C-alpha positions as CSV (number, residue, x, y, z in Angstrom):
1,M,18.8,45.7,-47.4
2,N,21.2,45.1,-44.5
3,F,22.5,41.8,-43.3
4,N,20.1,41.6,-40.3
5,E,17.1,42.0,-42.6
6,V,18.4,39.2,-44.9
7,I,18.7,36.9,-41.9
8,R,15.4,37.9,-40.2
9,K,13.2,37.2,-43.2
10,P,14.0,33.4,-43.6
11,V,13.7,33.0,-39.8
12,V,10.3,34.5,-39.7
13,I,9.2,32.3,-42.6
14,I,10.5,29.2,-40.8
15,I,8.6,30.1,-37.6
16,L,5.4,30.9,-39.5
17,S,5.8,27.6,-41.4
18,V,6.2,25.6,-38.2
19,L,3.2,27.3,-36.6
20,A,1.2,26.6,-39.7
21,L,2.2,22.9,-39.7
22,F,1.3,22.7,-36.0
23,A,-2.1,24.3,-36.6
24,V,-2.7,21.8,-39.5
25,Y,-1.7,18.9,-37.2
26,A,-3.9,20.1,-34.4
27,G,-6.8,20.5,-36.8
28,I,-6.4,17.0,-38.2
29,K,-6.0,15.6,-34.7
30,S,-9.3,17.3,-33.6
31,V,-11.1,15.7,-36.5
32,I,-9.6,12.2,-36.9
33,P,-10.3,9.8,-34.1
34,T,-7.4,8.2,-32.2
35,G,-7.1,4.4,-31.8
36,Q,-8.6,4.7,-28.3
37,E,-11.5,6.7,-29.6
38,K,-12.2,4.2,-32.4
39,E,-12.3,1.4,-29.8
40,F,-14.6,3.4,-27.6
41,C,-16.9,4.0,-30.6
42,Q,-17.1,0.2,-31.2
43,K,-17.8,-0.3,-27.6
44,L,-20.6,2.2,-27.6
45,N,-22.3,0.5,-30.5
46,L,-22.0,-2.9,-28.8
47,L,-23.5,-1.4,-25.6
48,A,-26.3,0.3,-27.6
49,E,-27.2,-3.1,-29.1
50,K,-27.6,-4.4,-25.5
51,H,-29.5,-1.2,-24.5
52,L,-26.9,-0.4,-21.9
53,I,-26.7,3.2,-23.0
54,K,-29.5,4.5,-20.9
55,S,-30.0,8.1,-22.1
56,V,-28.4,10.6,-24.4
57,Y,-28.7,14.4,-24.3
58,N,-27.2,17.2,-26.4
59,E,-25.6,20.1,-24.6
60,K,-28.8,22.1,-24.5
61,G,-30.4,19.3,-22.5
62,E,-32.6,17.9,-25.4
63,Q,-32.9,14.2,-25.3
64,I,-31.6,12.2,-28.3
65,D,-33.4,9.0,-29.1
66,L,-30.6,6.6,-29.9
67,Y,-32.8,3.6,-30.5
68,S,-35.3,5.1,-32.9
69,P,-33.7,8.5,-33.8
70,G,-35.3,9.2,-37.2
71,R,-32.6,11.9,-37.9
72,S,-28.8,12.1,-37.6
73,F,-26.9,14.0,-34.9
74,S,-23.4,15.6,-34.8
75,G,-22.1,17.4,-31.7
76,R,-21.2,17.0,-28.1
77,A,-23.5,14.8,-26.2
78,V,-23.9,13.5,-22.6
79,F,-24.9,9.9,-22.0
80,S,-25.2,7.4,-19.3
81,L,-23.9,3.9,-19.8
82,A,-23.2,0.7,-17.9
83,E,-20.4,-1.6,-19.0
84,E,-22.4,-4.7,-18.0
85,E,-26.0,-5.2,-17.0
86,N,-25.2,-5.6,-13.3
87,R,-22.6,-2.8,-13.2
88,P,-23.3,0.8,-12.0
89,A,-23.8,3.5,-14.7
90,E,-21.2,6.1,-15.5
91,I,-21.8,9.5,-17.1
92,Y,-19.7,10.5,-20.2
93,S,-19.6,13.4,-22.6
94,A,-18.1,13.2,-26.1
95,R,-18.5,14.6,-29.6
96,L,-20.6,12.0,-31.3
97,K,-21.7,11.5,-34.9
98,I,-24.8,9.4,-35.0
99,S,-26.5,8.3,-38.2
100,S,-30.3,8.5,-38.8
101,S,-30.4,4.7,-38.1
102,G,-28.9,5.2,-34.6
103,K,-25.4,3.9,-35.6
104,I,-22.6,5.8,-33.8
105,K,-20.1,6.7,-36.6
106,K,-17.5,8.7,-34.8
107,V,-16.4,9.6,-31.3
108,K,-14.1,12.4,-30.2
109,G,-13.1,14.2,-27.0
110,I,-14.2,11.5,-24.5
111,R,-14.7,12.7,-20.9
112,N,-15.8,10.5,-18.0
113,L,-17.7,13.0,-16.0
114,S,-18.6,10.8,-13.0
115,R,-15.5,8.7,-12.5
116,T,-17.3,6.5,-10.0
117,P,-17.0,2.8,-11.2
118,D,-18.4,1.6,-7.9
119,A,-21.3,4.0,-7.5
120,E,-24.5,4.7,-9.5
121,E,-25.5,7.9,-11.3
122,G,-29.1,7.1,-12.1
123,V,-30.3,10.6,-11.5
124,Y,-28.9,13.4,-13.7
125,D,-29.9,16.4,-15.8
126,V,-28.2,18.4,-18.6
127,K,-28.7,22.1,-19.5
128,N,-26.7,24.6,-21.6
129,G,-23.4,22.8,-21.2
130,W,-23.8,21.9,-17.5
131,V,-24.4,18.4,-16.1
132,A,-25.7,17.7,-12.6
133,F,-25.9,14.2,-11.2
134,A,-26.6,12.5,-7.9
135,T,-24.3,9.6,-6.8
136,S,-25.7,6.6,-4.8
137,M,-24.2,3.7,-3.0
138,G,-26.7,0.9,-2.6
139,A,-30.1,2.6,-1.8
140,S,-28.7,5.9,-0.5
141,F,-27.5,9.0,-2.3
142,Q,-24.2,10.3,-1.0
143,S,-23.6,13.4,-3.1
144,I,-24.5,15.8,-6.0
145,T,-21.9,16.8,-8.5
146,T,-22.1,19.6,-11.0
147,V,-19.6,19.8,-14.0
148,R,-19.3,21.4,-17.4
149,T,-19.7,18.9,-20.3
150,S,-16.0,19.6,-21.0
151,G,-15.2,18.1,-17.6
152,E,-14.2,21.5,-16.1
153,Y,-15.5,23.5,-13.2
154,R,-16.3,20.3,-11.2
155,K,-18.1,21.0,-7.9
156,L,-19.1,18.5,-5.2
157,F,-22.0,18.8,-2.7
158,V,-22.2,16.0,0.0
159,F,-25.2,14.7,1.9
160,K,-24.7,13.8,5.5
161,P,-26.4,11.6,6.4
162,A,-27.2,10.1,3.0
163,V,-30.7,10.5,1.5
164,K,-33.0,7.9,0.1
165,K,-34.6,9.9,-2.7
166,V,-33.3,12.7,-5.0
167,Q,-34.7,14.5,-8.0
168,L,-32.6,17.1,-10.0
169,S,-33.7,19.6,-12.6
170,F,-32.2,22.8,-14.0
171,E,-34.1,26.0,-13.3
172,E,-33.3,29.6,-14.3
173,N,-31.6,30.4,-11.0
174,G,-29.8,27.1,-10.5
175,I,-30.4,23.4,-10.0
176,K,-33.6,22.4,-8.2
177,V,-33.0,19.6,-5.8
178,K,-35.7,17.5,-4.2
179,A,-34.4,15.3,-1.4
180,A,-36.0,12.9,1.2
181,Y,-34.3,10.9,3.9
182,K,-37.1,8.4,3.9
183,L,-39.1,7.4,0.8
184,K,-42.3,8.6,2.5
185,D,-40.9,11.7,4.1
186,E,-41.8,15.2,3.0
187,I,-39.5,16.2,0.1
188,K,-37.2,19.2,0.8
189,N,-36.9,21.6,-2.1
190,L,-33.6,23.4,-2.6
191,I,-31.8,25.5,-5.2
192,L,-28.1,24.7,-5.7
193,S,-25.8,27.1,-7.5
194,P,-22.7,25.6,-9.2
195,I,-21.3,29.1,-9.8
196,K,-21.7,30.5,-6.3
197,N,-21.4,27.1,-4.5
198,T,-24.5,28.0,-2.5
199,I,-27.6,26.1,-1.3
200,T,-30.9,27.9,-0.8
201,P,-32.3,27.6,1.7
202,E,-29.3,26.5,3.7
203,M,-29.5,22.8,4.7
204,A,-27.2,21.4,7.4
205,E,-27.5,17.9,5.8
206,L,-26.1,19.1,2.4
207,K,-22.8,21.0,2.2
208,Y,-20.5,22.2,-0.6
209,F,-17.2,20.3,-0.4
210,P,-14.5,22.6,-1.7
211,E,-11.5,21.2,-3.6
212,V,-8.5,21.1,-1.2
213,K,-4.9,20.6,-2.2
214,G,-3.2,18.4,0.4
215,E,0.5,18.5,1.2
216,E,2.9,15.7,0.2
217,S,6.6,15.2,0.5
218,L,8.7,16.0,-2.5
219,I,10.0,12.4,-2.6
220,A,6.5,10.9,-2.5
221,A,5.4,13.3,-5.2
222,C,8.4,12.3,-7.4
223,V,7.7,8.6,-6.9
224,N,4.0,9.1,-7.8
225,F,5.0,11.1,-10.9
226,G,7.5,8.3,-11.9
227,R,4.8,5.7,-11.4
228,N,2.4,7.5,-13.7
229,I,5.1,7.8,-16.4
230,M,6.9,4.5,-16.2
231,G,4.3,2.3,-14.6
232,A,3.8,0.8,-11.1
233,E,5.8,-2.4,-11.8
234,F,8.9,-0.5,-13.0
235,V,8.9,1.9,-10.0
236,G,8.3,-1.1,-7.7
237,N,11.3,-3.0,-9.0
238,L,13.4,0.2,-8.7
239,E,12.4,0.6,-5.1
240,A,13.1,-3.0,-4.4
241,V,16.7,-2.5,-5.6
242,F,17.1,0.7,-3.7
243,F,15.9,-0.8,-0.4
244,S,18.1,-3.9,-0.8
245,V,21.1,-1.6,-1.2
246,K,20.0,0.6,1.7
247,D,19.7,-2.5,4.0
248,W,23.2,-3.6,3.0
249,I,24.6,-0.2,3.8
250,D,22.8,-0.2,7.2
251,N,24.2,-3.6,8.0
252,F,27.7,-2.6,7.0
253,T,27.5,0.6,9.0
254,Y,26.2,-1.2,12.1
255,S,29.0,-3.8,11.8
256,L,31.6,-1.0,11.8
257,G,30.5,0.8,14.9
258,G,27.2,-0.4,16.1
259,I,25.9,3.1,15.9
260,F,22.3,2.0,15.5
261,S,22.3,0.2,18.8
262,N,22.9,3.5,20.6
263,I,19.8,5.2,19.3
264,Q,17.5,6.1,22.2
265,N,13.9,7.4,21.9
266,K,12.6,10.7,23.4
267,F,9.9,9.1,25.6
268,R,12.2,6.5,27.1
269,E,12.8,7.6,30.7
270,G,10.8,6.2,33.5
271,E,9.1,2.9,34.0
272,A,5.3,2.8,33.5
273,N,3.0,2.3,36.4
274,T,0.7,-0.1,34.5
275,A,-0.4,-3.7,34.6
276,L,1.0,-4.3,31.1
277,K,3.4,-7.2,30.9
278,N,6.8,-6.2,29.8
279,I,8.4,-8.0,26.8
280,E,11.6,-10.0,27.1
281,P,14.1,-8.7,24.5
282,L,15.1,-11.1,21.8
283,I,18.6,-9.7,21.4
284,K,20.5,-10.1,24.7
285,Q,23.7,-8.4,23.7
286,E,23.9,-4.6,23.6
287,Q,20.5,-4.2,25.1
288,L,18.8,-0.9,24.6
289,K,17.7,1.2,27.5
290,G,14.1,0.5,28.2
291,E,13.7,-2.2,25.5
292,G,10.6,-4.2,26.1
293,I,9.5,-2.1,29.1
294,W,6.1,-0.3,28.7
295,T,6.2,3.3,29.7
296,T,3.7,6.2,29.7
297,E,6.4,8.9,29.9
298,G,5.8,11.7,27.4
299,L,2.4,10.4,26.3
300,P,-1.1,12.0,27.0
301,K,-2.6,10.7,30.2
302,G,-6.1,9.5,30.9
303,E,-8.3,10.5,33.9
304,N,-7.2,7.4,35.8
305,L,-3.4,7.9,36.4
306,N,-3.1,4.3,37.7
307,K,-4.3,3.0,34.3
308,A,-2.5,3.4,31.0
309,L,-4.5,5.2,28.4
310,L,-1.4,5.0,26.1
311,A,1.9,3.2,26.6
312,R,4.9,2.5,24.5
313,T,8.0,0.4,24.3
314,I,10.6,-0.5,21.7
315,I,11.7,-3.9,20.5
316,R,14.3,-5.4,18.1
317,P,12.5,-8.3,16.4
318,D,15.3,-9.4,14.1
319,P,18.6,-10.8,15.6
320,E,20.2,-10.6,12.1
321,R,19.4,-6.8,12.0
322,P,20.0,-5.4,15.5
323,Y,19.5,-1.9,13.9
324,A,15.9,-2.7,13.1
325,L,13.8,-0.9,15.8
326,V,10.1,-1.3,16.1
327,D,8.1,1.1,18.3
328,L,5.0,-0.4,19.8
329,L,2.2,1.8,21.0
330,Y,-0.5,0.4,23.3
331,I,-3.9,2.0,23.1
332,D,-6.7,1.4,25.6
333,T,-9.7,0.9,23.3
334,A,-12.1,1.1,26.3
335,E,-11.2,4.7,26.8
336,T,-10.5,5.8,23.2
337,E,-12.0,6.0,19.7
338,I,-10.4,5.6,16.4
339,F,-11.3,7.6,13.3
340,P,-10.0,7.0,9.7
341,V,-9.6,10.1,7.5
342,G,-9.3,9.9,3.7
343,G,-6.5,11.9,2.2
344,T,-7.3,14.7,-0.3
345,I,-6.1,12.4,-3.1
346,H,-5.4,8.9,-1.7
347,P,-6.9,6.5,-1.7
348,I,-8.5,7.6,-5.0
349,S,-12.3,7.4,-4.4
350,T,-14.5,5.2,-6.7
351,T,-17.7,6.7,-5.3
352,G,-17.3,10.5,-5.8
353,I,-16.7,11.2,-2.1
354,K,-13.3,12.7,-1.3
355,G,-11.3,12.7,1.9
356,K,-10.6,15.9,3.9
357,G,-7.0,14.9,4.8
358,I,-7.0,16.8,8.2
359,I,-7.9,16.3,11.8
360,P,-11.2,18.2,12.2
361,Y,-11.1,21.8,13.6
362,D,-14.0,21.6,16.0
363,D,-13.2,22.0,19.7
364,D,-14.6,18.7,20.8
365,T,-12.1,16.8,18.5
366,R,-9.1,19.1,19.2
367,E,-9.6,18.8,23.0
368,K,-9.8,15.0,22.9
369,V,-7.4,14.0,20.1
370,L,-4.3,12.1,21.3
371,L,-2.4,10.9,18.3
372,A,-2.5,10.1,14.6
373,F,-0.7,7.6,12.4
374,S,-0.5,6.8,8.7
375,G,-3.2,4.7,6.9
376,G,-3.1,2.1,4.2
377,F,-2.0,1.8,0.6
378,Q,-2.9,4.0,-2.3
379,A,-5.7,2.6,-4.6
380,V,-3.1,1.9,-7.3
381,H,-1.7,-0.8,-5.0
382,G,-5.1,-2.3,-4.4
383,A,-8.5,-0.6,-4.3
384,Y,-9.2,-1.7,-0.7
385,G,-12.3,-0.4,0.9
386,M,-12.7,2.7,3.0
387,M,-15.6,4.4,4.7
388,A,-15.1,7.4,7.0
389,E,-18.0,8.6,9.2
390,G,-20.6,7.0,7.0
391,E,-19.1,8.3,3.7
392,V,-18.0,5.5,1.4
393,L,-14.8,6.3,-0.6
394,L,-14.3,2.8,-1.8
395,P,-16.6,-0.3,-1.2
396,P,-15.2,-3.2,0.9
397,V,-13.4,-6.1,-0.8
398,K,-14.0,-9.7,0.3
399,E,-11.1,-11.6,2.0
400,I,-9.2,-8.4,2.9
401,E,-8.2,-7.5,6.5
402,T,-10.5,-4.8,7.8
403,V,-10.6,-2.6,10.9
404,A,-14.2,-1.5,11.5
405,M,-15.6,1.2,13.8
406,Y,-19.2,1.2,15.1
407,A,-21.7,3.8,16.4
408,D,-21.1,2.9,20.0
409,G,-17.4,3.6,19.7
410,S,-16.3,0.0,19.6
411,I,-13.7,-1.4,17.2
412,K,-13.4,-4.9,15.5
413,M,-10.9,-6.4,13.2
414,G,-11.1,-9.4,10.8
415,V,-11.6,-10.6,7.3
416,W,-14.4,-8.9,5.3
417,G,-17.1,-11.4,4.4
418,E,-16.0,-13.8,7.0
419,D,-15.7,-11.9,10.3
420,L,-17.1,-8.6,9.3
421,T,-20.0,-7.6,7.0
422,E,-22.3,-4.6,6.3
423,N,-24.1,-3.6,9.5
424,L,-26.4,-0.7,10.3
425,S,-24.2,0.4,13.2
426,L,-21.1,0.3,11.1
427,V,-19.8,3.9,10.7
428,S,-16.2,3.6,9.4
429,Y,-13.8,1.0,8.0
430,R,-10.4,0.7,6.4
431,Q,-9.0,-2.3,4.5
432,N,-5.5,-3.1,3.5
433,L,-4.1,-6.4,2.1
434,K,-4.6,-9.9,3.5
435,P,-4.3,-10.3,7.3
436,L,-0.8,-9.7,8.6
437,I,-1.6,-11.7,11.8
438,R,-4.6,-14.1,11.8
439,K,-5.7,-15.7,15.1
440,G,-2.2,-15.2,16.7
441,I,-0.2,-16.5,13.7
442,F,1.7,-14.6,11.0
443,N,0.2,-15.0,7.6
444,D,3.1,-16.6,5.7
445,K,0.7,-17.6,2.9
446,N,0.5,-14.0,1.6
447,K,3.4,-13.0,-0.7
448,Y,2.3,-9.5,-1.5
449,W,3.3,-6.8,1.1
450,G,3.7,-3.8,-1.2
451,L,4.7,-3.0,-4.8
452,S,8.2,-2.3,-3.6
453,A,8.6,-5.8,-2.4
454,D,9.9,-8.7,-4.6
455,K,7.3,-11.4,-4.1
456,N,10.0,-14.0,-3.8
457,K,12.1,-12.1,-1.3
458,S,11.6,-10.1,1.8
459,I,12.3,-6.3,1.5
460,Y,13.5,-4.6,4.7
461,V,12.1,-1.1,4.9
462,W,10.0,1.2,7.2
463,R,6.6,-0.5,7.8
464,T,3.6,0.1,10.0
465,G,0.8,-2.2,11.4
466,F,-2.2,-2.1,13.6
467,G,-3.8,-4.9,15.6
468,L,-5.9,-6.0,18.5
469,T,-5.0,-8.2,21.4
470,K,-7.1,-11.1,22.7
471,E,-8.5,-8.6,25.3
472,G,-9.5,-6.2,22.5
473,K,-6.8,-3.6,23.2
474,A,-5.1,-2.0,20.3
475,V,-1.4,-2.0,19.3
476,F,0.2,0.2,16.6
477,A,3.7,-0.7,15.4
478,I,6.2,1.3,13.3
479,G,9.7,0.3,12.6
480,N,12.7,0.6,10.3
481,S,14.5,-2.1,8.4
482,V,11.7,-4.7,8.9
483,S,10.0,-7.2,6.6
484,A,6.3,-8.1,7.0
485,Y,7.4,-11.0,9.1
486,T,9.6,-9.1,11.5
487,L,7.0,-6.4,11.9
488,A,4.4,-9.1,12.7
489,K,6.9,-10.7,15.1
490,A,7.2,-7.5,17.1
491,M,3.4,-7.2,17.3
492,L,3.0,-10.9,18.3
493,L,5.4,-10.2,21.2
494,A,2.9,-7.5,22.4
495,G,0.1,-10.1,22.4
496,V,-1.6,-9.1,19.1
497,E,-4.1,-11.7,17.8
498,E,-5.3,-10.0,14.7
499,A,-3.4,-7.4,12.7
500,M,-3.3,-5.4,9.5
501,H,-0.3,-4.2,7.5
502,L,-0.6,-0.4,7.0
503,D,1.6,1.9,4.9
504,M,5.3,1.5,4.3
505,N,8.5,3.5,3.2
506,V,10.1,6.2,5.3
507,V,8.3,9.2,3.6
508,N,4.9,7.7,4.0
509,V,4.8,6.3,7.5
510,A,4.1,8.5,10.5
511,C,3.0,8.5,14.1
512,E,2.4,11.9,15.9
513,I,1.5,12.6,19.5
514,Y,-0.6,15.7,20.2
515,F,-1.0,18.1,23.1
516,P,-3.3,21.2,23.1
517,E,-1.3,24.4,23.3
518,K,-2.2,26.8,26.2
519,D,-1.3,30.3,27.1
520,E,-0.2,31.7,30.5
521,T,-3.9,31.9,31.7
522,N,-4.3,28.2,30.8
523,A,-6.6,29.0,27.9
524,Y,-6.3,27.3,24.6
525,K,-4.3,29.0,21.9
526,R,-6.2,29.3,18.7
527,G,-5.3,29.4,15.0
528,K,-6.5,31.7,12.2
529,N,-9.6,29.5,11.7
530,G,-10.5,29.5,15.4
531,E,-9.2,26.0,15.9
532,I,-7.4,24.9,19.1
533,L,-3.7,24.7,18.3
534,L,-2.0,21.4,18.9
535,K,1.6,20.8,19.6
536,A,2.8,17.8,17.6
537,A,5.7,15.4,18.3
538,H,7.0,12.3,16.4
539,L,6.6,9.1,18.3
540,N,10.3,8.7,17.8
541,D,13.1,10.9,16.5
542,R,13.9,8.6,13.6
543,L,10.8,9.5,11.7
544,Y,10.9,11.6,8.5
545,G,9.9,15.2,8.2
546,T,8.4,17.7,10.6
547,A,5.7,16.6,12.9
548,G,2.2,18.0,12.3
549,R,1.5,16.6,8.8
550,Y,-2.2,15.8,9.8
551,L,-2.9,19.2,11.3
552,K,-3.2,20.6,7.7
553,P,-4.6,18.9,4.6
554,H,-2.6,15.8,3.6
555,T,-2.8,13.8,0.4
556,R,-2.8,10.4,2.1
557,D,-5.3,8.8,4.5
558,F,-4.6,8.3,8.2
559,F,-6.2,7.4,11.5
560,Y,-6.5,9.6,14.6
561,I,-7.2,8.4,18.1
562,S,-9.3,10.5,20.6
563,K,-10.4,10.1,24.1
564,K,-13.9,8.5,24.1
565,K,-16.8,10.9,24.6
566,K,-18.5,10.5,27.9
C-alpha cells in the first residue's frame, strides 16, 4: 500500500461520516417540529376551537372533517383559516398529524399559499397536489391563482374588470371556472390550464399574468438584501449615519470652491412663454441661471403652444445649503392624465395582484406618454394603499395622504377617510405617509419621513414629492440634499396647497422625459415587441443611472403622465 492510499482512505471515511451526520440531521429536522411550527400547531388548535379553520383537504382533494373526524390523519393537508372572525381567510398547506378526536398533534412544512392578508380566498379547490383559489376584494373577485401544495409552480390569472361570482372545480383537462360579472348574469364556463397557462375558450376579461423579473440597481438590491438580513431599523440607522456624513462632505466641498453653485441643468435656456408666475429666489448671492424662471425648453409641447403643458424651473430652498437644488415640474392637469404603475416587486401586494413595472406597450399610450417619475415607499416602510387601473395591490389606509385618479381623467389629493373615500368612479390611487403639505402648510407634526431618517433630526438626502395647487394644477419636485421641510418649502414657493412625500435616496428617485423616436420618413421606430420606441432623458443631469428605467420592467412603482385622450 503506497502513501497516497494510506492518506486517501481516512479522508474518504471522514467525508462519508460528515455526509452521514448531515443526512441524520436532515432526517431529524424533517420529523421534529421547530419552535415556530410548535407555535403554529398551538395556534391551529385555538383557531379550531373557534371554528376559524373553515375547511381541510388532503392532497387528493378529499375533505377531512376536523370537527368530527372519527379517524386520525397524517400527511400534507390544505386548509383555509382566518386569524380572527372579521379577518379575511388565508390558504395554507402543511404536513399535519390529527388525532381521531380532531386534535392537531404536529405541524411540519408550513406554506402560506395565498399570501393575501387583506384579501379573501373563500373559493378554492384541491386535486392531486394542486390548489386553485379565487381572490376577492370586497364583493369582487380580482384573480385566480394555481399553485402546488408545496408552494411551487405558482401561476396568476387576472380578471379585468373584476367579477361578482366565481366557482372553481378540477376537471380531467384542467380547472373549470364559472364566472359572472353580475350575480344574475349568465355564467361563463372556462377551462384554465395551470401547466400550459391557457384559457379555453379565450376570454378577454381573464388573462394569464406571467412572472416578470424587474430591474433594480445593484445598490438598491444590496440595501434590500441587508435589510432582510440585519433588519430595517439597523439599515435605517446605518443610512442615517451615511447621509449625515455625505451632507458634511457636500457642505465642506461647497465651502472650498462653490462647485455646486455652478451646476446648470440641460433644459435651462430660454424663458417660457407662459402665464406662470416666476419664483423669487431665496438665495440672492451666486444666483443660478434661470433660477425661479419657468421654462418649457426641452419639454414635450401641447397643441396650444401659447399654453404650457409642462414647465420647469429650479430653486434652492435652503440658505444653509446652497448646493441643495430642487427641480420643480409643472403639469397642466386639464390636458394630462396620471397613471400609477406597481413595480414587479414593490410595493409587495397583500391582495395577490402584482404590478407590471413598465409603461404599457400599446400605441395609444406610447404616442401620448410625456414623462414618468418614481412612486412611494416599499411596503416594509408602511403598507400604504395602491390601486392601479382598478386592480387593488394594497387596500387604502386611513389618515394617509392619497393621490386619486378618476374615470373622467380628473385627479384629487387629500387624506383618506377625510377628503377621499371609496367611489364607483375611482380607478387608481397611491398613498404614502402623512401629508407633506396640508392646506398650504408644511406638516411639522409628522416626524416620520423614511426609515433612513432619525425621527429627532432632519436627514438631508434626495427626495421627491407631488402636489396640487389651489387651481388644481400638479407640481412634481425632486431635489438633492433636502429634508422633508426644505422639499416642502420649494413646493410651497410653487403654490402647492396639498402634497405627498414620494420616494427618497439617490438610487430610488427618478424623473424621465420621453419623446417618440421617428425615422427619416417621420414614421415611428418600433422595438422587438412592436412597441413605439421612446427616447428617454433625465429631468436633470444630476440624477442617478441611465434614463429609461420605466421602459422595461422595474421592481419599484412609479407614475407616468400622458396627454389626455380627446
